[in-house]
N, C-alpha and C positions, 0 to 999 in steps of 0.2 A: 864750978861743977863742969865736968866734961860733957861734950856734945852727946856722947853715947848715953850718959845717964839721963840727960834731958830728953833724948829720944825715947828711951825706955819708959819714962814717966808719962809721956804724952801721946804715944802712939804704939801701934803694933807693927810687926813685920809679917806680912802675909807669906806663908811658906810657899815655895815653888810647887810642892806637890798638891796642895789644896787647890791651886789654880789650874791644874792639868786634867781634872776629871771631866773633860768635855763630852757632852752627850751627842755623839755623831750618829744619829739614827736615820738620816736621810742624806742622799748625795747633794752636793752644792748645786743650786740652780744654775743652769747654763747661761742665763741672761746676765750680762753686765753691760751697763751703758758705756758708750765709747769714751775714750780719754777726753778730758776737758779741753775746750778750745781756749786760747789765751784771752784773758779778760782782766781789766784793771780793777774791777770791783764786782762783788756778787750781785746777782739779780735780787729784786725785791721779793719775788715769790718763788717757791720751789718749782722745778720743772715738772711737766706732766708725767714724764717717764724717768724713773730713776732705777738704779741697779736693784736686782732682787737677790743678790748674794745674801744668804742667811734666811731667805723666805720671801714669798710673794708680797706679803703685807708690808714688809720693810721697804718695798719700792713704791708704796702709795704715799701720797701727800697727806698731811694732817696727822692727828694723834691716832695711834694704833694700840688698843688695849682690849682685852676680853673681860669686860665687866660682867659680874654675876653676883649672886647672893653671897655675902660675906667678903667680897672684894672691895677694899676701900676706893673711894673716888679719887681720881687724879687731882692734885692740887690745881685750883682754878686760877691762881695768880701767877702763872708761868708766862714769860714773855720771850723766851729764847726762840730763835729761828729753828733750832734743831736740838734734840736731846735724845738720850737712850738710857734705859735702866736694864742692867743684865746681871745674871747670877754668874759670878766668876768661876764657880766650881763646875756647874752643869753646862754653862754656855747658853742657858735659856735667856732670851730677851723678854723681859716681863712687860715692857711697854716702850713705845718709841714715838717720836714726833719728827717727821722728815729725816729719818735716820741716814739716808744716803744722799742728802742734799750736799753738793760740793761747795764748800765755803772756805775762805781763807782760814788757816788753822792757828796762826800766830805761833807762840812758843810751845804750844802743845805738840808741835811737830818735832820738838827735841826728844820726845819719847822714842820716835822712830830713829832719830840720830843716835841716841844712846843704845838702843837695841841692836843697831847695826855696827857701831864702832867700839862700844865698851869692851867686848871680848878681845879686842886686838892687842891691847897693851897691859902689862902688869901694873898694878896701882903704885908700885914703888919706883917705877921708871922715872928718871929725872930728865927734864927737857929745858934747854935754854931758849928763850923766846927771841926770834929774830923780828926785825921791823916789818918785813914783808908779810909776816903771818897775821899782822893786825891791820894791814893797809886796806883790806877789802871789807872791813866791818862796816855795815850800813850806818848812815847818819841817824842819830837819835836812838841807837840801839841800847838795850839794857846791857850793862857791863858789870863785871865783878871787880875790875880794877887791875888787870894784868899789865905789867910793864915790860917793855922790850929789854933785852939783855939780862933779865932776871931769870932764875931757874925755879921751876915748879915741878912737883911730882904729878904723875897722872891722877893720883888721888885728889890733889889740890884742884886740878882742872875740872874734874867731875863734880866736886863740891860747888865750884863756880857755875857749872852748867845747871845743876839741879836746884841749888838754893837761891842763887841770884839771877838765874836764867841768863847768864852771861854770854852774849854773842861773841865776846872776845875769847872766852874759853872754848866755844864751839869752833871758832876759826883756827885757833892754835891746834886743837885736836884734829881738825880736818887736814891741816897742812902736814901734821905728823902721819896722817893716813894716806898721803899721796896727793893732797891738794883738794880744794873745794869741789872742782869738777868731778874728780874721781869719787869723792864721798857722796855727792849728789847722785851719781850713777849707781853706786852701791845701795843707797837708800831706796831709790826707785825699784831696783831689782829685789830688795828685801820686802818692800811693800807688796810687790807682785807675788812673792813666795807666800806671804801671809794672807793672800787673797784680799788685800786692801786695795781694790781696784778703782776706788774713787780718788785716790791720791796721786798727785803729780808734784814732785819735789823740784824746786828751782834753787832754793837757798837752804843750806842745812840747818839754819837756826830758826826758821819760821818767819824771817823778816819779810814784809810785804813785797812780793814780786809778781809781775804779770804771769798768770797761768798757774800760780802755786795754790793748790786746793787740797782739801781732804774732806772727811765727813765725820759725823759723830760715831758712826759705825766703825770706820777705819781707825779713828783715834782710840777707840775701845780695844780693837785688836792689837794696836801697838802697846797699849798699857798691859794687856794680858800676856803678851809675849815677853815684854820686858821684865815683868814681875816673876818670870821663871828664873831670873838671874839674881844671885845673892847680892852682888854689888849694886845692881839696879834697885833692889828692894831697900838696901841700906841707904843709898843716897837720897831716894825720893821720900824717905821717911825721917830724914835728919832735920831737926828743928833749927839748930844753929851750930856754927863751927868757927874755928879760927882759920883765917886765910893769910898767907904770907904777904907782908907789905913790901915797900921799896927799900933797897939798901941805901942808907944815908950815914953821914958822919955824925957822931954824937958830940957832946960838948967837949970831950977830950980829943976829938979828931979821929976817933976810931970808927971804922966802918961797921955798922950794925944793921941788922934786919929784924924789924919787929913784925907784928901781926895785928890784924884787926878782926872783929867779929862780923860774921855775915849771918843773916837770918833767912829762913825759907820764906819766900813770898806767897806760898800757899796759905791763905788765911784760915782755911779749915784745919790746918795742921798747926800753925803758929799763933792763930788768934789775931784779933784786931779790936779796937775800941768798940766797934759796932757789930762784932761777930765773935761768937765763942768757938773754942776748939771743938770740933765735932767728935763725939764719943766713938771711938773705934777707928778713926781715920788713919790711913797709912800712906798718904800721897794721893795723886801721882804727880800731875804737872798742870800748871796754869799758863796763860798767855794773854797778851793784849796788844793789839796794833790798830792803826787807823782803819784799815780795811776789814780786819777780822772782828773788831770789837773785843769783848772779853770772852775767852774760851777756857774750859777747865775739864779735866778728867780726874775723878777721885775714886779711890777704893777704900772700903771700910768693912769692918766685921762686927756683927752683933749676934748674940745667941746662936753661934755656930754657922751663921750665914755670911758669905763674903759677896758684896755687891760692887759692881763698877757702874759709875754714872758719868756720862759726858754731856756737857752743856755748851752750846755754841751761840754766842752773840745775843744775849738778852737785850730787848728793846728798851726796857725800863732804864732810866738814867740813875737810879738809886745806887749809892756807893756800895761796892762789893756785891752787887746784885747776882753775879754769876755764882758766887759761893752760896748765897741765900737760896737760890733756886736749886742748886745742887743738893743742899741740905734737905730741902723739902722733898725732893725726889728720892733721896736716900731714905728718909723717914717713911715715905710711901712704900718703897721697895721692901723694907724690913717688915712693914705691916702686911704687905700683900704676898710675900714669899710663902709658898706652900698653899696658897689659896687661888692665885690667878693662873690661868692657862697661858703659856707663852705665845707670843706672836711671831717668833722667829728664833734664830740661834746665832751664836758667834761661831763661825766656821774655824776649823783647824787649818794650819798651814798646809800647803800643797804636799810637802814631803812627809807629813806626819804619819799617814797610813803606811807608806813604804818603810819608814824607819821603825814601825811597830811590828814588823814581821818577826817570827821566832828566830832567836839567835842574834838579833840586832843589838849593837852596843854603840855608845857614844864616847869616843876617845877623849873628849873635852869635858867629861862629867865631873867637873870640880866645883861648879857653882860660882866661880869667881872670874873676873876679867883677867885675861892674860894667862889662864891656866892655873890660877889658884896659888896657894902658898906652899904647896909641896908636902903638906902634912897628911894628906889623904882625907881630910875632912870633907864630908859631903859626897863621898864616893857611893855609888849605888849600882845595882844590877837591874836595869830596866827590863831585861828579857827573861830573867830567871824567877822573879818574884813580883807579885802584884803590889808590894809595899816598898816604900823607900823611907829611910830614916833621915830626918832633918838634922843638919849639922849644928851642933851647939857651940858655935864659935862667936866671939864678939869682934866688932870692928875696931879699927885703930882710932886714934884721937880724931875727933871731928866726924866720925861715922856713926851709924846706927848699930843696933845689936843684930848679929847674924844668927839669931835663934828664934824659933817660933814663939811669938808672944800674942796674947789676947788681952782685951780689956773687958772686964765685967764690973759694972757699977763704978767705973773710974779706977779700979785697982788692977795693976798689971799682974797677970798670972801666967805661968808656964803651961803650955798645952800638954796635957798628960801623955806620956809615952813617946811623943815626937814621931809617931809613925802614921802614915796616911795612905789611903787607897789611891792607886794610880789607874787611870783609864788606860787599858792596854793598847787602845788605838791611837793614843797620843802620849807616849811614855815620857818619863822625866828626862829632860835634857839640860842638866845643870851646866852653865858655862860661866 
């Protein structure tokens, strides 16, 4: 069975348009805590003052939620240092715990890497790997198994990044992008554009480095921005795929190159012996390092609601605890949606309001990395109409489905009409 079919059976792809109706009812608060000072490991307790981007309460330590009649109680068995539950459509933050605490992000930082670099290269582009492109991968890194002198497509490399969290794939793509230092610089610039001001990138793969930090709030911004891109949605929702192996001689002495299967390490998407696939899950990215502990950002849809949850460093030592706490927070969010008053908001990028002026257009409005396939799928006019139609195209082998899907009672269904309202202050920017 192809990876596309496996993906369609087990997950949805959140359409870019549904993720863009951000409610921007107030200006972004001016206060943002200064950039982090270098530190080898995070502090034990959150700082007294944190950034208030997204709302004053998000800068306060501890759990922030507006409990009232009819609002379910926050799960009591949460041990994460930081977490946030938000509505991906409206941008409302439903509840949070130390949302702006700057902590090591581990491989969840790859969401920012992908959001920054993915549009640069067409997925069909082939690249032969040189030895120096793998020389600076950190010891003990998660790897997908890239070999020097072998040729891979950009599509292969992104599957390695998203499914196996391959630092080797990240470094190859970084070298294609002008080098690791240039990529880190671009990532920091993109984080600032997204108003993710808690983030300082040192290594593009999320590997533990002195001074490399992010926050639950910022990681959620990265996920929300990345999910605007069709290829990003495809890769983060793919359960399994075939990955090119090493070229070897067969028994007859002929050079052949086989492949091997890779599976997504996101346990809410792929499942595990002690955890079930979460109904409606569509990604996004997990991580785990010595300094960061376990980190995870997930997006899921139920009953017409699309929620984003980020969880950082649960203190419980139970296996797969980060996914279990994420699942409990998603469950709470779906029960609380429409009942709880938000405690803050996910802000739009700095340039969003300017790009929403009448007559504005986006030349890269293809929804795909590298400018798309050239068939015109996904084209839209963000200035002339408040609606945009989702492209009904499917991914290639190993990818997910490039069409709006939803899960109701475990059955995959097509969202009717494929048309969605767009917030005019943050128009659709498919890339």
